[in-house]
C-alpha positions in Angstrom: 128.5 39.6 88.9 128.1 42.9 90.8 130.5 43.4 93.6 129.1 42.9 97.1 127.7 46.0 98.7 129.4 47.3 101.9 128.2 49.6 104.6 130.1 52.9 104.3 132.2 53.4 107.4 132.5 56.8 109.1 135.7 58.6 108.5 138.3 58.8 111.2 138.9 62.1 113.1 141.6 63.7 115.1 140.4 65.8 118.1 142.3 67.9 120.5 141.0 68.4 124.0 141.9 71.8 125.5 141.5 70.3 129.0 143.9 67.3 128.7 145.9 69.0 126.0 146.0 65.7 124.2 145.2 64.6 120.6 142.9 61.6 120.2 142.3 59.6 117.1 138.7 58.5 116.6 138.5 55.5 114.3 134.9 54.2 114.2 135.8 51.7 111.5 137.8 49.7 114.1 134.7 49.4 116.4 131.6 47.3 116.8 128.4 49.2 117.2 128.7 51.3 120.4 125.9 49.3 122.0 128.0 46.1 121.5 130.8 47.2 123.9 130.8 44.8 126.9 133.6 44.0 129.3 135.1 40.5 128.9 137.1 40.8 132.1 136.3 38.2 134.8 134.1 39.6 137.6 135.5 40.2 141.0 135.0 37.3 143.4 133.2 39.3 146.1 131.4 36.9 148.4 129.0 38.0 151.1 131.6 37.2 153.8 135.4 37.1 153.1 137.1 35.7 156.2 140.6 36.7 154.9 139.9 40.4 154.1 141.6 42.8 156.5 139.4 45.7 155.4 136.3 44.1 156.9 134.8 45.3 160.2 136.3 43.4 163.1 139.7 42.9 161.5 141.1 46.5 162.0 144.2 45.2 163.8 145.3 43.5 160.6 145.6 46.8 158.7 148.3 49.4 158.5 147.9 52.3 161.1 144.6 54.2 161.1 144.6 57.9 160.4 140.9 58.6 161.2 137.5 57.0 161.0 133.8 58.0 160.6 132.3 58.4 163.2 135.5 59.8 164.7 135.4 57.8 168.0 138.2 55.2 167.8 136.4 53.1 170.5 133.3 52.9 168.4 133.5 49.5 166.6 130.5 50.4 164.3 132.5 52.6 161.9 131.3 53.6 158.5 134.5 54.7 156.8 138.2 54.3 157.7 141.3 56.1 156.4 144.5 54.1 156.9 148.1 54.2 155.7 148.8 52.1 152.7 150.7 48.9 153.8 152.9 49.1 150.7 153.2 52.9 150.0 154.6 54.3 146.8 156.1 57.2 148.9 157.2 57.5 152.5 155.7 59.7 155.1 158.4 58.6 157.5 161.1 60.7 155.7 161.8 64.2 156.9 159.4 66.6 155.2 161.7 68.2 152.6 159.9 71.6 152.4 163.3 73.3 151.7 164.7 70.5 149.7 166.0 71.4 146.2 165.8 69.0 143.3 169.3 67.7 142.7 170.9 66.8 139.4 171.9 63.2 139.0 173.6 63.0 135.7 171.0 63.9 133.1 168.2 63.3 135.5 166.9 65.0 138.6 166.6 63.5 142.1 164.2 64.3 145.0 163.7 62.4 148.3 160.7 60.2 148.0 158.6 61.9 150.7 154.9 61.9 150.3 151.6 60.3 151.5 149.9 57.2 150.3 146.6 56.4 152.1 143.7 54.0 151.6 140.0 55.0 152.2 137.9 51.9 153.2 134.5 53.0 151.9 132.3 50.6 153.8 132.7 48.1 156.7 131.0 45.2 154.9 132.8 43.3 152.2 129.9 42.8 149.8 129.0 46.5 149.6 130.3 48.4 146.6 130.3 52.2 146.1 127.4 52.0 143.6 125.3 50.0 146.2 125.4 53.0 148.6 122.9 55.8 148.9 123.8 59.2 147.6 124.3 60.5 151.2 126.7 57.6 152.0 128.8 58.3 148.9 128.7 61.9 149.9 130.3 61.0 153.2 133.1 59.2 151.4 133.7 62.3 149.3 133.8 64.5 152.4 136.4 62.1 153.9 138.5 62.7 150.8 138.1 66.5 151.4 139.1 66.1 155.1 142.2 64.0 154.3 143.3 66.4 151.5 143.1 69.4 153.9 145.2 67.5 156.5 147.8 66.6 153.9 148.0 70.2 152.7 149.5 71.2 156.0 152.8 69.8 154.6 154.4 72.6 152.7 156.3 70.3 150.4 153.2 68.7 148.9 152.4 70.0 145.5 149.6 67.7 144.2 147.1 65.3 145.8 145.6 62.6 143.6 142.4 60.8 144.7 141.6 57.6 142.7 139.7 54.4 142.8 140.6 51.1 141.1 137.7 48.6 140.8 138.6 45.2 139.5 141.9 43.3 139.2 142.6 44.4 135.7 142.0 48.0 136.8 144.8 47.7 139.4 142.7 46.7 142.5 144.5 44.1 144.7 141.6 44.0 147.2 138.0 43.4 146.2 136.7 45.2 149.3 135.5 48.6 148.1 138.2 51.2 148.7 140.0 54.1 147.1 143.4 55.7 147.5 145.0 59.1 148.0 148.6 59.8 146.9 150.2 63.2 147.8 153.3 64.2 145.8 156.1 66.7 146.3 156.0 67.4 142.5 153.3 68.3 139.9 152.8 65.2 137.7 153.2 65.7 133.9 149.6 65.1 133.0 148.6 67.8 135.5 151.1 70.2 133.9 149.7 69.4 130.5 146.2 70.1 131.7 147.3 73.4 133.1 149.0 74.3 129.8 145.9 73.3 127.8 143.4 75.2 129.9 145.7 78.2 130.0 146.0 78.2 126.2 142.2 78.1 125.8 141.8 80.9 128.4 144.4 83.1 126.7 142.5 82.8 123.4 139.0 83.2 124.7 139.1 84.6 128.2 137.0 81.7 129.4 137.4 78.4 131.3 137.3 75.4 128.9 135.2 73.3 131.3 132.7 76.1 131.9 132.3 76.3 128.1 131.6 72.5 127.6 129.1 72.0 124.7 126.4 69.9 126.4 124.1 69.5 123.5 125.4 66.1 122.2 127.8 65.1 124.9 125.6 65.3 128.0 124.5 62.1 129.8 122.7 63.5 132.8 122.8 66.4 135.3 122.0 67.2 138.8 121.6 70.5 140.8 125.3 71.2 141.0 127.0 68.8 138.4 126.8 67.6 134.9 128.0 64.3 133.4 129.4 64.1 129.9 131.4 62.1 127.5 134.3 64.5 126.8 134.8 65.9 123.3 138.1 64.1 122.8 137.6 61.1 125.2 140.8 59.1 125.3 138.9 55.9 126.2 135.6 54.3 125.1 132.8 55.4 127.3 135.0 57.6 129.4 132.8 59.9 131.6 133.5 63.3 133.3 131.4 64.7 136.1 132.0 68.4 136.2 130.8 71.1 138.7 128.4 73.6 137.1 130.0 76.4 139.1 133.6 77.2 138.4 135.8 75.7 141.1 139.5 74.9 141.0 140.0 72.6 143.9 137.9 69.5 144.8 138.5 70.2 148.5 136.3 73.3 148.2 133.3 71.0 148.0 130.7 71.3 150.8 128.4 68.6 152.3 125.4 69.6 150.1 127.4 69.4 146.9 129.0 66.1 148.1 125.7 64.4 148.4 124.6 65.8 145.0 127.8 64.5 143.5 127.3 61.2 145.2 123.9 60.7 143.6 125.3 61.5 140.1 128.3 59.3 140.6 126.1 56.4 141.7 124.0 56.9 138.6 127.0 56.9 136.3 128.5 53.7 137.9 125.2 51.9 137.6 124.8 52.9 133.9 128.4 51.7 133.2 127.7 48.4 135.0 124.5 47.7 133.1 125.5 48.8 129.7 129.1 47.5 129.7 128.7 44.3 131.8 130.1 45.5 135.1 133.6 46.3 133.7 136.7 47.0 135.8 137.1 50.8 136.0 139.2 53.6 137.4 138.0 56.9 138.6 140.3 59.9 139.3 139.5 63.3 140.9 141.3 65.7 138.6 141.9 68.8 140.7 144.3 71.8 140.6 147.7 71.7 142.2 147.7 72.7 145.9 149.2 76.1 145.2 148.0 78.1 142.2 148.1 81.8 141.6 145.1 84.0 141.0 145.3 83.8 137.2 145.5 80.0 137.3 142.3 79.9 139.4 140.5 81.5 136.4 141.2 78.5 134.1 141.5 75.5 136.4 138.3 73.6 137.0 138.2 70.2 138.8 136.3 67.2 137.6 135.8 63.5 138.3 137.0 61.2 135.5 135.6 57.6 135.2 137.4 55.2 132.8 135.9 51.8 132.1 138.6 49.3 131.2 137.4 48.0 127.9 140.5 48.2 125.7 144.2 47.9 126.4 146.9 50.5 125.9 149.2 49.4 123.1 152.6 50.4 121.7 151.2 53.3 119.7 149.6 54.9 122.7 152.7 54.3 124.9 155.0 55.6 122.2 153.1 58.8 121.3 150.8 59.7 124.2 148.1 59.8 121.5 145.1 57.4 122.0 142.9 55.6 119.5 139.2 55.5 120.5 136.9 53.5 118.4 133.7 55.1 119.7 132.8 58.7 118.9 131.9 60.7 122.0 128.5 61.7 120.6 127.6 58.0 120.0 128.8 57.0 123.5 126.8 59.8 125.1 123.6 58.8 123.3 124.1 55.1 124.4 124.6 56.1 128.0 121.6 58.5 128.0 119.4 55.7 126.9 120.4 53.1 129.5 117.4 52.1 131.5 118.1 51.5 135.1 116.0 48.9 137.1 114.2 50.3 140.1 115.8 49.9 143.5 112.6 48.4 144.7 
């Protein structure tokens, strides 16, 4: 009897991303078809009216102190967006600003006072409204709020890096279902940011060019707008990870203007809708990956900010935790093709 025939599997690959400075293993044999990826996470319970949610309009007194709101009039109860302090902050703004503080040695480790900022951006006053439900202009307003708050935080001389991020869904780290994002400002540069600086510098030293300006769009592009492109990165660490990248070279997110914010809002909305339809509304995280607050003129040549979206489709295991090297079962070219072909229902 002849042995059963098998479909030949595609060979695994190791890819190094000059932006993240990380090696990723692509192992298609471990995957279903790319079109079969769906989230199995339970959906957020997000009713039309949640009487216990302190982020909802009319319950402002139940939140941590407000920093500012849009529109800016504190007496106007019909706000669109609020920025508040995090009720359970990772860092404390109440400590003295340690602008002259030196990192102390504590045995083999190093010690620094836990000064910093940890804010929450409430993106809409109504509980049922998610970011992808908003119009491009409304999302643009949220992005401009990020910009304004970053510029305020930068007045503190000790702040070295500001991370904007959004957790959507309980398994992505969101403790509240009301649509919100967070801003954490650190007195140190995080290791992943340092690795990104090292990777982009190495590419620049070899080529004289910015690695993100040189992205190969032919097979990795999902969509584009006037000022931005959306791609699956060449060495995506996670299945269906998406980057939205400014077309023009720009090191800092807070350099964005209102026109570009609305343009980015439209492309971000499109990507979130595609993810929701193709992947069964998965939990996700998005992060604005920007340059450190203070960079020199040479670093400006090779630092290029981008917005990273990571659908939560697979867990991180011991291999990833032990090595910092990720295993992705979906080749980026396949993921990009799938996302390009997602048909969106009309808003009408």
